[in-house]
C-alpha positions as a printed NumPy array, in Angstrom:
array([[ 20.258, -27.821, -53.8  ],
       [ 20.438, -30.011, -57.009],
       [ 22.968, -32.721, -57.238],
       [ 26.265, -31.234, -58.794],
       [ 25.313, -27.519, -57.792],
       [ 27.901, -26.064, -55.785],
       [ 27.333, -23.025, -53.173],
       [ 30.074, -20.519, -52.645],
       [ 28.658, -19.023, -49.242],
       [ 31.739, -19.483, -47.34 ],
       [ 33.667, -17.823, -49.993],
       [ 31.162, -14.734, -50.051],
       [ 31.255, -14.481, -46.438],
       [ 35.196, -14.023, -46.551],
       [ 34.704, -11.579, -49.374],
       [ 32.422,  -9.473, -47.33 ],
       [ 34.894,  -9.445, -44.259],
       [ 37.322,  -8.458, -46.762],
       [ 35.306,  -5.659, -48.296],
       [ 34.176,  -4.283, -45.081],
       [ 37.842,  -4.332, -43.773],
       [ 38.97 ,  -2.148, -46.666],
       [ 35.876,   0.095, -46.41 ],
       [ 36.992,   0.658, -42.839],
       [ 40.511,   1.269, -43.761],
       [ 39.453,   4.038, -46.304],
       [ 37.136,   5.597, -43.812],
       [ 39.788,   5.888, -41.236],
       [ 42.457,   7.057, -43.708],
       [ 39.93 ,   9.8  , -44.896],
       [ 39.309,  10.872, -41.414],
       [ 43.016,  11.175, -40.852],
       [ 43.31 ,  12.982, -43.95 ],
       [ 40.715,  15.46 , -43.103],
       [ 42.208,  15.947, -39.4  ],
       [ 45.7  ,  16.631, -41.002],
       [ 44.176,  19.358, -43.086],
       [ 41.842,  20.82 , -40.393],
       [ 42.654,  20.022, -36.884],
       [ 45.332,  21.964, -35.602],
       [ 46.   ,  19.895, -32.575],
       [ 46.272,  16.632, -34.614],
       [ 48.72 ,  18.642, -37.021],
       [ 50.687,  19.774, -34.193],
       [ 51.119,  16.156, -33.159],
       [ 52.093,  15.135, -36.558],
       [ 54.784,  17.884, -36.588],
       [ 56.276,  17.161, -33.432],
       [ 56.713,  13.501, -34.146],
       [ 58.184,  14.413, -37.712],
       [ 60.391,  16.914, -35.872],
       [ 61.52 ,  13.968, -33.57 ],
       [ 62.586,  11.986, -36.363],
       [ 63.833,  14.881, -38.498],
       [ 67.552,  14.124, -38.326],
       [ 67.032,  10.967, -40.178],
       [ 65.275,  12.821, -43.228],
       [ 67.81 ,  15.122, -44.191],
       [ 67.058,  18.187, -46.382],
       [ 63.294,  17.581, -46.102],
       [ 61.186,  20.479, -44.669],
       [ 58.497,  19.751, -42.207],
       [ 55.982,  20.873, -44.807],
       [ 57.359,  18.578, -47.315],
       [ 57.   ,  15.629, -44.9  ],
       [ 53.441,  16.239, -44.246],
       [ 52.962,  16.596, -47.729],
       [ 54.439,  13.268, -48.309],
       [ 52.219,  11.801, -45.238],
       [ 49.024,  13.18 , -46.808],
       [ 50.115,  11.485, -50.292],
       [ 50.624,   8.125, -48.721],
       [ 47.144,   8.488, -46.887],
       [ 45.629,   9.375, -50.31 ],
       [ 47.244,   6.342, -51.902],
       [ 45.837,   4.108, -49.031],
       [ 42.354,   5.463, -49.583],
       [ 42.787,   4.993, -53.344],
       [ 43.756,   1.355, -53.142],
       [ 41.338,   0.596, -50.337],
       [ 38.428,   1.627, -52.545],
       [ 39.734,  -0.238, -55.512],
       [ 40.035,  -3.449, -53.407],
       [ 36.539,  -3.207, -52.009],
       [ 35.045,  -2.591, -55.59 ],
       [ 37.018,  -5.699, -56.881],
       [ 35.509,  -7.689, -53.797],
       [ 32.14 ,  -6.545, -54.723],
       [ 32.496,  -7.534, -58.181],
       [ 33.852, -10.984, -57.289],
       [ 30.872, -11.354, -54.662],
       [ 28.533, -10.805, -57.632],
       [ 30.188, -13.048, -59.937],
       [ 30.133, -15.99 , -57.368],
       [ 26.507, -15.314, -56.495],
       [ 25.602, -15.527, -60.155],
       [ 28.259, -18.197, -61.091],
       [ 29.765, -16.357, -63.691],
       [ 33.303, -17.605, -64.406],
       [ 33.77 , -19.166, -61.163],
       [ 37.35 , -20.57 , -61.516],
       [ 38.672, -17.234, -63.15 ],
       [ 37.01 , -15.229, -60.075],
       [ 38.855, -17.627, -57.699],
       [ 42.262, -17.086, -59.237],
       [ 41.669, -13.242, -59.431],
       [ 40.805, -13.174, -55.783],
       [ 43.875, -15.186, -54.844],
       [ 45.912, -12.54 , -57.006],
       [ 44.205,  -9.816, -55.308],
       [ 44.839, -11.364, -51.841],
       [ 48.354, -11.826, -52.713],
       [ 48.821,  -8.246, -54.074],
       [ 47.052,  -6.834, -51.211],
       [ 49.253,  -8.514, -48.843],
       [ 52.308,  -6.853, -50.438],
       [ 50.753,  -3.461, -50.75 ],
       [ 49.017,  -3.365, -47.16 ],
       [ 51.888,  -5.049, -45.098],
       [ 52.397,  -1.736, -43.356],
       [ 48.943,  -1.032, -42.66 ],
       [ 48.393,  -3.23 , -39.843],
       [ 45.758,  -5.621, -38.908],
       [ 42.858,  -4.03 , -40.879],
       [ 44.737,  -4.351, -44.219],
       [ 45.944,  -7.839, -43.461],
       [ 42.479,  -9.044, -42.431],
       [ 41.297,  -7.974, -45.818],
       [ 43.994,  -9.658, -47.58 ],
       [ 43.676, -12.814, -45.955],
       [ 40.027, -12.775, -46.584],
       [ 40.615, -12.598, -50.135],
       [ 43.067, -15.196, -50.033],
       [ 40.88 , -17.737, -48.105],
       [ 38.   , -16.907, -50.407],
       [ 40.023, -17.61 , -53.675],
       [ 41.405, -20.859, -52.432],
       [ 38.073, -22.017, -51.208],
       [ 36.445, -21.084, -54.623],
       [ 39.028, -22.695, -56.653],
       [ 38.919, -25.911, -54.454],
       [ 35.235, -26.18 , -54.557],
       [ 34.984, -25.422, -58.286],
       [ 37.664, -28.281, -58.901],
       [ 35.854, -30.987, -56.563],
       [ 32.616, -30.051, -58.372],
       [ 34.263, -31.242, -61.488],
       [ 32.967, -28.318, -63.51 ],
       [ 34.747, -27.867, -66.741],
       [ 32.955, -24.662, -68.113],
       [ 32.262, -21.791, -65.74 ]])
């Protein structure tokens, strides 16, 4: 490594962890969506749970509740894929040292947004969010310490 050259391996590792967690979240959600549509037992289980909470959802039929649930799962799949793709782009940018400071800032913003959007998704969504936040912070700090003005 030459003097003044900065490696972003730690950031890339955290980005990969986040990418894998969002890919896992997308695959699990897709599997659940498939089960709702095809697996009779799973659908009955969902219907029983929705009927138990049915008093709180006044005026919405069981079929509408299942449709809302399916729409939420589809939203989670789309968001997870977008976050994974943005993580791949960030990893490529860091590997090639393209706009490093901007990439770090975007990772921090992506991590913050994903915390807000995936707060209800449990540990998998939060793990990806934290991965992006840490990667962004490490990238910005390393870039600043290196004293790079251009990049």
